[in-house]
N, C-alpha and C positions, 0 to 999 in steps of 0.2 A: 170370806177372808178368814184365815186361820187365827185363832185366838193366841195372844202373846203368851199365855200360860202354856199352851200346847207346844209352842216354839221353844220355850225355855226347857220344858220337860224333854223334848227331843234332843236338844243340845246337851243336856246333862247326861243323857244315855250314851253319848258317843264313845265314852271310855270302855263301854261293854261290847262294842261292835268289833267285827274282824279288824285285823291290823291295818288294812288299807284305808279304813275309815277312822279308827281310833288313833292311828299314827300315820296320817297321810303325808305324801310328798306333793308339794304345791309350788306353783309359780304365781307370784302376784305382780301385776303391773298397775301403776296408779295407786299404790298403797302407802305413799308417804304422807297422806292426809285424807280426810273425809271418809267416805263409805269404805274404801279399800282398806284404810288403816284400821277402822273400827272392826271390820270383818276379820282382819289379820289378828287383832287382839283377842277376839272371841275364839278363833281357831286355836290359838295358843292356850287359852284358858280351859277349854272344854275337851281337848284331846290329850292323849298320853305323851307322845313324843313326836311331834310333827317336824317335818323338814321343809322349811320355807325359803324359797329363792325370792328375794325382794329386788325388783328392778327399779332403779332410780338414777337420777343425775348426780346427786350430792352424797358422797360417801359419809360425810359427817352427819348429815340428817338421818340417813339410814342407820348409822351406828347408834344414834340416840334411840331409834325405834328398837333396834336389836337389844340394847341394854334393858329397855322396858319389857320386851318380850321374855327375856331371860328371867326377870323377876316374876313374871306371870307363870312361866313354865321352864324350869331349869333343865328339864330333860329334852327340850326342843333344840333343833339345829337351825340356825338362822344365817343365811348367806346373802351377802350383798352382791348384786350384779349391776355393774355400771352401764348405763345406756340412756340414750335419748330416744324414747319410743315414738316420737313423731317422725323419725327417719327410718325408712324401711331397711336401709343398710345397717343401721344400729340394731334393729330388731334381729336381723340375721346373726349379728355378732353375739347378742345376748343369748339367743337360742343355742349357738355353738358352745358358749361357755357352760350353759346348763347341761347340754349333752355330754360335754367332756367331764363334768363333775358327776353326773348320774351314771354314766356308762350304759349298761343294759337294764338298769332299774327303771320301772315304769313311772309315769307321772299321773297321779290321781286327780289333780285339780289344776286347771288353768283359769285364773281369776283376773279379769281385766276391767278396770274402772277408770282408766286414764282419761283426762279431758278437763275442760273448764267452761264456764259461761263467758260469752263474748258478745258485745253489741257492735262489733266492727265488721267491716267488709273484707273481701278477699285481699285487698291491697293494704289493709291495716288502718283504714280510715273509719271514723264513726259514720253510721248510716243516716243519722238525722240530727237536726239542730236541737231538737227537744232533748235528746240524750246528751248532747254536748252541754246543755244547760244543767241537767241533773248531775252530770259528771263533775261540775264545778262545786257542788255542795260538799262541805267538809265531811259529812257523814257517809258519803258514797265513795267507793273505790272501784269503779267499773273497769273491767278488763277489756282492752281493745285487741282484737286479733292481730298478730303480726302478719307480715307478708307471707307468701308461699314459702314452704321449706325449700332447701337447695335442690331437692329432687323434683320440684315443680308441682307439689301437691299442696292444697290448702291445709293449713296446720290443723284446724279443727276437724276437718273431714278425715285427715290422716289418723288423728287420735281416736276418733269415734268409730272408724270403720277399717280403713286400709291397714293400719298397723296391727289391729286386733286380728284381722283375717290372716295377716302375715305370720303372726304368732301361731295361730291355729295350723296353718299350712306347714310351717317348719317343724312343729311338734307332732304332726299327724301322719304325714306320708313317709314312706320308707325309702323312696328313690327320688332323685332330683327331676321330677317330671314337670311339664308345663301345667301351671295352675292359674293361667290368666283368664280362663273362661269356665263358666258353669253353664250347662244347658238346662235351663229351667222351664218346666211346663208352662205354657201360656195360661192354663186354667188358673194358676195362682198369680202370674204377672199381670193379667188383664184387670185384676182388681186394683192395681196401682198404676196402670199405664193406659194408653189408648191403643193398644196393640190390635192388629187384625187377627183373625183366627189362624192358628198355625200349630204345629205339633210342639215346637220348642223354640226358644230364643237364646242365643249366646249372651252371657252376662259376665262382663269383665270384672275381675277382682283386683286389677291394678289400673290406674288411670292411664290413658293413652300417652301422656307426656312421659310417664315413668317407663312404660314399655319401650318407647323409642330410644331412650337414653341409657337404660340399664337392662342388661339381660336378667331374666328371672333366676337363672342358676347363679350360685355363688361359690366361693372357695370352701364353704362349709355345707356339705350335703345335708338336707333335712333328715331327721331321724324320727322313727315312729314311737316316741316316748308315750304318747297318749294311748296308742294301740297296745302297749305292753302292760298297762295297768288292768286289774280285774274289773273295775267299775269306774272308769274315768269320767270326769265332768269338765265341760268348758262353759264358763259363765262370763257373759258380757253384760255389764251393768250400764244400761242406756235407756231405751224407751220401748221395750217389748209391749205390743198391744196398742201402740200409738202410731202405727204405720199410716201412710197416705200415698198420694200420687207421686211418681218419680218420672224424671225426664230421661228416657233411654238414649236420647241423642246427646245428652250432656250429663252423664252420671257423676263425673268429677267436678261439675259446676264451674267449669272454666269460663263460661259465658253467661250463666244465669244464677249467679251467687246471691244469696240472701240469708239472713239469720235463720228464719223459719225453714227455708228450703234446705239449708245445710243440715239442720236437725232432722228434718223429714227424710232426706236421702240416707243419712247415717242409720236411722232406725229401720227403715224399710229394707234397705239392702242387707242389713244384718239379719233380719228375720228370714228373708228369702234365701240367703246363703246358708244360714243355720238349718233351715228346713231341708235344703238339698243335701247338706253334709250329714244330717241325721238319717236320711234315707240311705245314703251311701255307706254309713258307718253305724249300724244299729246297736253296736255294743258301747257306743259313746253317747253321753247325754250332752246336748247342746242347748244351753239355757240363756235366753235373752230376757233380762230382768228390767222392768220399769219400777224403780223404787218409790215413785210418787215424789212428793216434795218434802225433802228431809232437811232439817236444820243443820247444815254443815257450813264450813267457812266459804265454800264455793257460792252459797246463796247469800250469806251475811255480808260478803264483801261487796255486793251490789246494792241490794235494797234490804237492810236489816229489819226495818219495821214490817215488811211484808212477810217475813219468815215466822212471825209469832205463832200462827195457827198450824204450822207444819209439824209433821211427825218428828219427835226427838230422835237424835242419833242413837242413844242407848237402846231404844226399843227396836229400831230398824236393824242395827248390827246383829242382834240375836237372830232375827229372821233370815238374814243373809247367811249366817253360819249354817242354819238348817238347810237352806237352799244348796249350799256348797257341799254339805257332808251327810245329807240323808233325810230330808223332809219331803213334803209333798211339793213336787216341782212340775213345771211345764217343760216337756221334752218331746219334740216330734219323734215319731216312731215310723217304721217302714209301712205301717198300715193306716196310720192316722196322723194328721198334722196337728192335732190338738189332744194330746194324751196326758192326763194327770195321773202320776203313779207314785207310790210310796217306795222310795229307794233306800 
């Protein structure tokens, strides 16, 4: 583990780096609270003149954040992009707004941390009577997952995986091509499934229900904003390194939903997809981060007494800024699936 002193030193040196690092252009999703917001604050603090697009549902909430960021760095440009990131249609609209604003300017950082903890089932019900009992305690405010989105996707799985890959797709490719399948080598997949030996296996990036009811193409063609930047990074804060078995017959968990299964599918599919994309786009870093257990409101809203030994947010947010803007990161490369490089 990198010492926090080294992380702070790296962050403080950002102003002396080339302009795409000292004054980066970034898109943040899930940055209205928690780790995303903490990283956004640090980015504003340690860089010269960042341009940050902040995706969120509440304009008033994001405006409060923008006012705070302007106090941290008056030279920065902070732009609100209204959107409900659990909906893929809304993700498309957000990306179109960013593209319209940026034009042909490249995107240096796509930072995604949307999501929440839930002890609910796919239909919005609690999974066990024990949790129902705990939920009744005044000191607990457990979140129960809502029903599926109107697009037929589980809300949590959409936030953790499908919406994030949709952002990557829209900001990565230059033409409106089909992105419903990845052909992943079974040498990697068989670690997480019970696949027979074969050269490769199609791996869907959209759940079947969405593919049947919505065409992948939209009225806003995807633009290669990430490809235009000199050293772009895509960061997904979830559970890198915590992968496990997945069910290829039910990737969207329509029939085998569970709290742990949902978390496992989101993390494993993210790592597999990022590894594939990193091989296809060697100039772009795809970073899947597991933050560990950090004391944020997402944890304290459930079991506040359990959070006492967890890493404090101020220490973690500094390390996230290093990951986003130039520290030692995990990034798959064309020749190795586990390469640690100083960028």
